[in-house]
A tleap script that builds the chain and sets N, CA, C and O, in Angstrom:
source leaprc.protein.ff14SB
mol = sequence {
  NMET ILE GLY LYS ALA VAL SER VAL THR GLU
  PHE ASP ALA ALA THR PRO ASP GLU ALA ILE
  SER ALA ALA ALA ALA LYS GLY TYR ALA PHE
  THR TYR PHE ASN SER ASN ARG SER GLN ARG
  GLU GLN LEU ILE GLY GLN PRO LYS PHE LYS
  GLY VAL LEU GLY PRO MET TRP ASP VAL ASP
  ALA ILE ARG TYR GLU ASP GLN ALA ALA TYR
  ARG GLU PHE SER CGLN
}
set mol.1.N position { 118.785 104.477 96.675 }
set mol.1.CA position { 118.348 105.736 97.240 }
set mol.1.C position { 116.867 105.643 97.563 }
set mol.1.O position { 116.090 105.074 96.796 }
set mol.2.N position { 116.487 106.193 98.680 }
set mol.2.CA position { 115.097 106.173 99.106 }
set mol.2.C position { 114.392 107.393 98.543 }
set mol.2.O position { 114.782 108.530 98.808 }
set mol.3.N position { 113.346 107.143 97.763 }
set mol.3.CA position { 112.630 108.228 97.118 }
set mol.3.C position { 111.536 108.829 97.965 }
set mol.3.O position { 111.208 110.003 97.794 }
set mol.4.N position { 110.965 108.070 98.868 }
set mol.4.CA position { 109.881 108.548 99.711 }
set mol.4.C position { 110.334 108.526 101.159 }
set mol.4.O position { 111.211 107.753 101.544 }
set mol.5.N position { 109.723 109.384 101.945 }
set mol.5.CA position { 110.033 109.397 103.366 }
set mol.5.C position { 109.381 108.195 104.032 }
set mol.5.O position { 108.196 107.928 103.828 }
set mol.6.N position { 110.143 107.488 104.812 }
set mol.6.CA position { 109.608 106.394 105.613 }
set mol.6.C position { 109.974 106.675 107.057 }
set mol.6.O position { 111.011 107.277 107.337 }
set mol.7.N position { 109.136 106.245 107.960 }
set mol.7.CA position { 109.453 106.457 109.366 }
set mol.7.C position { 110.022 105.173 109.947 }
set mol.7.O position { 109.619 104.070 109.576 }
set mol.8.N position { 110.949 105.336 110.850 }
set mol.8.CA position { 111.592 104.208 111.509 }
set mol.8.C position { 111.376 104.367 113.004 }
set mol.8.O position { 111.618 105.435 113.566 }
set mol.9.N position { 110.925 103.314 113.633 }
set mol.9.CA position { 110.752 103.297 115.078 }
set mol.9.C position { 111.723 102.277 115.637 }
set mol.9.O position { 111.734 101.122 115.211 }
set mol.10.N position { 112.532 102.700 116.585 }
set mol.10.CA position { 113.509 101.799 117.188 }
set mol.10.C position { 113.247 101.676 118.678 }
set mol.10.O position { 112.757 102.607 119.317 }
set mol.11.N position { 113.578 100.522 119.216 }
set mol.11.CA position { 113.538 100.350 120.654 }
set mol.11.C position { 114.577 99.317 121.052 }
set mol.11.O position { 114.889 98.400 120.293 }
set mol.12.N position { 115.107 99.482 122.253 }
set mol.12.CA position { 116.094 98.542 122.779 }
set mol.12.C position { 115.371 97.468 123.578 }
set mol.12.O position { 114.519 97.768 124.414 }
set mol.13.N position { 115.714 96.229 123.316 }
set mol.13.CA position { 115.108 95.119 124.038 }
set mol.13.C position { 116.083 93.948 124.040 }
set mol.13.O position { 116.559 93.522 122.988 }
set mol.14.N position { 116.372 93.441 125.213 }
set mol.14.CA position { 117.300 92.316 125.331 }
set mol.14.C position { 116.589 90.971 125.229 }
set mol.14.O position { 117.225 89.955 124.950 }
set mol.15.N position { 115.282 90.957 125.453 }
set mol.15.CA position { 114.518 89.710 125.412 }
set mol.15.C position { 113.238 89.924 124.610 }
set mol.15.O position { 112.825 91.066 124.408 }
set mol.16.N position { 112.611 88.856 124.154 }
set mol.16.CA position { 111.317 89.005 123.469 }
set mol.16.C position { 110.269 89.703 124.339 }
set mol.16.O position { 109.484 90.502 123.829 }
set mol.17.N position { 110.243 89.413 125.645 }
set mol.17.CA position { 109.280 90.079 126.530 }
set mol.17.C position { 109.527 91.580 126.596 }
set mol.17.O position { 108.579 92.365 126.616 }
set mol.18.N position { 110.792 91.985 126.629 }
set mol.18.CA position { 111.115 93.415 126.608 }
set mol.18.C position { 110.698 94.040 125.283 }
set mol.18.O position { 110.233 95.179 125.253 }
set mol.19.N position { 110.860 93.303 124.191 }
set mol.19.CA position { 110.447 93.806 122.876 }
set mol.19.C position { 108.938 94.011 122.832 }
set mol.19.O position { 108.463 95.005 122.283 }
set mol.20.N position { 108.186 93.083 123.404 }
set mol.20.CA position { 106.727 93.204 123.435 }
set mol.20.C position { 106.315 94.440 124.223 }
set mol.20.O position { 105.442 95.190 123.784 }
set mol.21.N position { 106.928 94.661 125.375 }
set mol.21.CA position { 106.606 95.833 126.195 }
set mol.21.C position { 106.977 97.129 125.492 }
set mol.21.O position { 106.199 98.083 125.488 }
set mol.22.N position { 108.167 97.164 124.896 }
set mol.22.CA position { 108.616 98.376 124.200 }
set mol.22.C position { 107.741 98.666 122.990 }
set mol.22.O position { 107.404 99.822 122.731 }
set mol.23.N position { 107.372 97.636 122.251 }
set mol.23.CA position { 106.516 97.826 121.077 }
set mol.23.C position { 105.123 98.285 121.493 }
set mol.23.O position { 104.535 99.150 120.843 }
set mol.24.N position { 104.597 97.717 122.564 }
set mol.24.CA position { 103.269 98.119 123.054 }
set mol.24.C position { 103.262 99.588 123.448 }
set mol.24.O position { 102.277 100.290 123.216 }
set mol.25.N position { 104.354 100.058 124.043 }
set mol.25.CA position { 104.451 101.467 124.428 }
set mol.25.C position { 104.428 102.390 123.212 }
set mol.25.O position { 104.093 103.568 123.329 }
set mol.26.N position { 104.784 101.854 122.050 }
set mol.26.CA position { 104.772 102.639 120.814 }
set mol.26.C position { 103.539 102.347 119.958 }
set mol.26.O position { 103.437 102.819 118.825 }
set mol.27.N position { 102.602 101.563 120.508 }
set mol.27.CA position { 101.340 101.327 119.831 }
set mol.27.C position { 101.252 100.088 118.967 }
set mol.27.O position { 100.291 99.938 118.212 }
set mol.28.N position { 102.231 99.189 119.054 }
set mol.28.CA position { 102.214 97.964 118.258 }
set mol.28.C position { 101.693 96.807 119.103 }
set mol.28.O position { 102.218 96.534 120.183 }
set mol.29.N position { 100.663 96.132 118.611 }
set mol.29.CA position { 100.049 95.028 119.351 }
set mol.29.C position { 100.753 93.709 119.027 }
set mol.29.O position { 100.908 93.348 117.860 }
set mol.30.N position { 101.169 93.007 120.057 }
set mol.30.CA position { 101.776 91.682 119.916 }
set mol.30.C position { 100.720 90.716 119.391 }
set mol.30.O position { 99.579 90.728 119.853 }
set mol.31.N position { 101.105 89.872 118.416 }
set mol.31.CA position { 100.161 88.886 117.887 }
set mol.31.C position { 100.560 87.459 118.267 }
set mol.31.O position { 99.729 86.699 118.765 }
set mol.32.N position { 101.816 87.091 118.037 }
set mol.32.CA position { 102.286 85.748 118.383 }
set mol.32.C position { 103.800 85.703 118.222 }
set mol.32.O position { 104.412 86.660 117.750 }
set mol.33.N position { 104.396 84.582 118.619 }
set mol.33.CA position { 105.837 84.403 118.462 }
set mol.33.C position { 106.134 83.725 117.131 }
set mol.33.O position { 105.431 82.799 116.728 }
set mol.34.N position { 107.169 84.187 116.457 }
set mol.34.CA position { 107.577 83.626 115.174 }
set mol.34.C position { 108.010 82.171 115.356 }
set mol.34.O position { 108.834 81.860 116.217 }
set mol.35.N position { 107.448 81.294 114.542 }
set mol.35.CA position { 107.814 79.873 114.617 }
set mol.35.C position { 108.216 79.323 113.253 }
set mol.35.O position { 108.226 78.108 113.050 }
set mol.36.N position { 108.545 80.206 112.324 }
set mol.36.CA position { 108.906 79.805 110.964 }
set mol.36.C position { 110.305 79.179 110.969 }
set mol.36.O position { 111.304 79.892 111.060 }
set mol.37.N position { 110.374 77.866 110.873 }
set mol.37.CA position { 111.645 77.136 110.949 }
set mol.37.C position { 112.524 77.317 109.710 }
set mol.37.O position { 113.679 76.889 109.709 }
set mol.38.N position { 111.998 77.940 108.665 }
set mol.38.CA position { 112.821 78.180 107.476 }
set mol.38.C position { 113.595 79.494 107.581 }
set mol.38.O position { 114.386 79.819 106.696 }
set mol.39.N position { 113.374 80.248 108.651 }
set mol.39.CA position { 114.096 81.505 108.856 }
set mol.39.C position { 115.330 81.282 109.720 }
set mol.39.O position { 115.540 80.201 110.270 }
set mol.40.N position { 116.134 82.324 109.824 }
set mol.40.CA position { 117.337 82.263 110.657 }
set mol.40.C position { 116.973 81.880 112.086 }
set mol.40.O position { 115.904 82.233 112.586 }
set mol.41.N position { 117.863 81.164 112.722 }
set mol.41.CA position { 117.649 80.738 114.105 }
set mol.41.C position { 117.364 81.925 115.025 }
set mol.41.O position { 116.556 81.819 115.948 }
set mol.42.N position { 118.030 83.061 114.771 }
set mol.42.CA position { 117.873 84.239 115.619 }
set mol.42.C position { 116.454 84.809 115.571 }
set mol.42.O position { 116.049 85.523 116.489 }
set mol.43.N position { 115.698 84.506 114.520 }
set mol.43.CA position { 114.349 85.060 114.371 }
set mol.43.C position { 113.268 84.169 114.976 }
set mol.43.O position { 112.168 84.634 115.275 }
set mol.44.N position { 113.582 82.896 115.153 }
set mol.44.CA position { 112.602 81.966 115.713 }
set mol.44.C position { 112.388 82.308 117.190 }
set mol.44.O position { 113.343 82.431 117.958 }
set mol.45.N position { 111.126 82.456 117.568 }
set mol.45.CA position { 110.789 82.821 118.946 }
set mol.45.C position { 110.682 84.314 119.176 }
set mol.45.O position { 110.314 84.746 120.268 }
set mol.46.N position { 110.998 85.109 118.164 }
set mol.46.CA position { 110.863 86.560 118.297 }
set mol.46.C position { 109.397 86.953 118.115 }
set mol.46.O position { 108.661 86.275 117.398 }
set mol.47.N position { 108.972 88.030 118.752 }
set mol.47.CA position { 107.569 88.426 118.652 }
set mol.47.C position { 107.213 88.991 117.281 }
set mol.47.O position { 108.055 89.549 116.577 }
set mol.48.N position { 105.943 88.831 116.927 }
set mol.48.CA position { 105.383 89.432 115.723 }
set mol.48.C position { 104.325 90.427 116.180 }
set mol.48.O position { 103.673 90.230 117.205 }
set mol.49.N position { 104.164 91.502 115.405 }
set mol.49.CA position { 103.258 92.575 115.791 }
set mol.49.C position { 102.300 92.919 114.663 }
set mol.49.O position { 102.653 92.835 113.486 }
set mol.50.N position { 101.100 93.301 115.028 }
set mol.50.CA position { 100.095 93.697 114.047 }
set mol.50.C position { 100.531 94.992 113.367 }
set mol.50.O position { 100.948 95.941 114.032 }
set mol.51.N position { 100.433 95.026 112.036 }
set mol.51.CA position { 100.705 96.245 111.286 }
set mol.51.C position { 102.121 96.398 110.773 }
set mol.51.O position { 102.415 97.348 110.046 }
set mol.52.N position { 103.007 95.475 111.139 }
set mol.52.CA position { 104.380 95.540 110.630 }
set mol.52.C position { 104.826 94.156 110.169 }
set mol.52.O position { 104.321 93.137 110.641 }
set mol.53.N position { 105.766 94.138 109.252 }
set mol.53.CA position { 106.357 92.899 108.758 }
set mol.53.C position { 107.596 92.591 109.580 }
set mol.53.O position { 108.317 93.503 109.984 }
set mol.54.N position { 107.838 91.362 109.820 }
set mol.54.CA position { 109.004 90.979 110.597 }
set mol.54.C position { 108.633 89.885 111.566 }
set mol.54.O position { 107.477 89.470 111.652 }
set mol.55.N position { 109.624 89.426 112.289 }
set mol.55.CA position { 110.969 89.962 112.446 }
set mol.55.C position { 111.858 89.672 111.237 }
set mol.55.O position { 111.685 88.678 110.531 }
set mol.56.N position { 112.815 90.577 111.026 }
set mol.56.CA position { 113.793 90.439 109.945 }
set mol.56.C position { 115.187 90.572 110.542 }
set mol.56.O position { 115.393 91.320 111.497 }
set mol.57.N position { 116.126 89.852 109.981 }
set mol.57.CA position { 117.509 89.861 110.451 }
set mol.57.C position { 118.227 91.077 109.895 }
set mol.57.O position { 118.138 91.371 108.703 }
set mol.58.N position { 118.938 91.782 110.766 }
set mol.58.CA position { 119.691 92.969 110.359 }
set mol.58.C position { 121.070 92.963 111.009 }
set mol.58.O position { 121.561 94.017 111.414 }
set mol.59.N position { 121.697 91.811 111.116 }
set mol.59.CA position { 123.019 91.547 111.681 }
set mol.59.C position { 123.111 91.934 113.156 }
set mol.59.O position { 123.258 91.053 114.003 }
set mol.60.N position { 123.032 93.209 113.487 }
set mol.60.CA position { 123.169 93.624 114.877 }
set mol.60.C position { 121.835 93.990 115.517 }
set mol.60.O position { 121.804 94.498 116.638 }
set mol.61.N position { 120.740 93.736 114.819 }
set mol.61.CA position { 119.413 94.066 115.343 }
set mol.61.C position { 118.362 93.189 114.669 }
set mol.61.O position { 118.600 92.599 113.615 }
set mol.62.N position { 117.226 93.122 115.290 }
set mol.62.CA position { 116.065 92.491 114.671 }
set mol.62.C position { 115.147 93.622 114.258 }
set mol.62.O position { 114.839 94.518 115.044 }
set mol.63.N position { 114.716 93.564 113.009 }
set mol.63.CA position { 114.025 94.691 112.386 }
set mol.63.C position { 112.573 94.332 112.077 }
set mol.63.O position { 112.245 93.184 111.775 }
set mol.64.N position { 111.717 95.350 112.162 }
set mol.64.CA position { 110.324 95.263 111.741 }
set mol.64.C position { 110.066 96.466 110.840 }
set mol.64.O position { 110.560 97.562 111.108 }
set mol.65.N position { 109.294 96.265 109.775 }
set mol.65.CA position { 109.004 97.356 108.838 }
set mol.65.C position { 107.521 97.378 108.524 }
set mol.65.O position { 106.868 96.335 108.491 }
set mol.66.N position { 106.987 98.588 108.292 }
set mol.66.CA position { 105.628 98.626 107.767 }
set mol.66.C position { 105.683 98.340 106.271 }
set mol.66.O position { 106.767 98.290 105.689 }
set mol.67.N position { 104.537 98.154 105.656 }
set mol.67.CA position { 104.486 97.761 104.246 }
set mol.67.C position { 105.166 98.789 103.342 }
set mol.67.O position { 105.854 98.414 102.392 }
set mol.68.N position { 104.983 100.082 103.627 }
set mol.68.CA position { 105.593 101.132 102.801 }
set mol.68.C position { 107.114 101.075 102.875 }
set mol.68.O position { 107.789 101.187 101.852 }
set mol.69.N position { 107.653 100.903 104.065 }
set mol.69.CA position { 109.109 100.812 104.218 }
set mol.69.C position { 109.640 99.567 103.520 }
set mol.69.O position { 110.679 99.618 102.863 }
set mol.70.N position { 108.935 98.457 103.658 }
set mol.70.CA position { 109.366 97.222 103.008 }
set mol.70.C position { 109.433 97.400 101.491 }
set mol.70.O position { 110.411 97.002 100.858 }
set mol.71.N position { 108.395 97.998 100.916 }
set mol.71.CA position { 108.393 98.235 99.463 }
set mol.71.C position { 109.558 99.138 99.060 }
set mol.71.O position { 110.242 98.869 98.073 }
set mol.72.N position { 109.781 100.195 99.814 }
set mol.72.CA position { 110.832 101.164 99.481 }
set mol.72.C position { 112.223 100.540 99.597 }
set mol.72.O position { 113.053 100.716 98.705 }
set mol.73.N position { 112.485 99.816 100.682 }
set mol.73.CA position { 113.808 99.239 100.901 }
set mol.73.C position { 114.076 98.027 100.017 }
set mol.73.O position { 115.233 97.673 99.792 }
set mol.74.N position { 113.033 97.390 99.518 }
set mol.74.CA position { 113.189 96.174 98.719 }
set mol.74.C position { 113.387 96.435 97.236 }
set mol.74.O position { 113.576 95.490 96.470 }
set mol.75.N position { 113.350 97.669 96.819 }
set mol.75.CA position { 113.509 97.986 95.395 }
set mol.75.C position { 114.955 97.981 94.986 }
set mol.75.O position { 115.268 98.228 93.822 }
savepdb mol mol.pdb
quit
């Protein structure tokens, strides 16, 4: 159960470039592309943004969370 309110921002994007544009429209600055080879194949090459953690695998979506949401969901 989630004890604190967390905000979730969603956007539809079929490509990493679309994700960068959609995130920028919501105020998230692109930093670089994920190159961590120890992560799932689906996450490699996905964009990373300043101020949020991710990309994270969520079966039918790629997820990004701020630090507060990560702490809350990880308990």
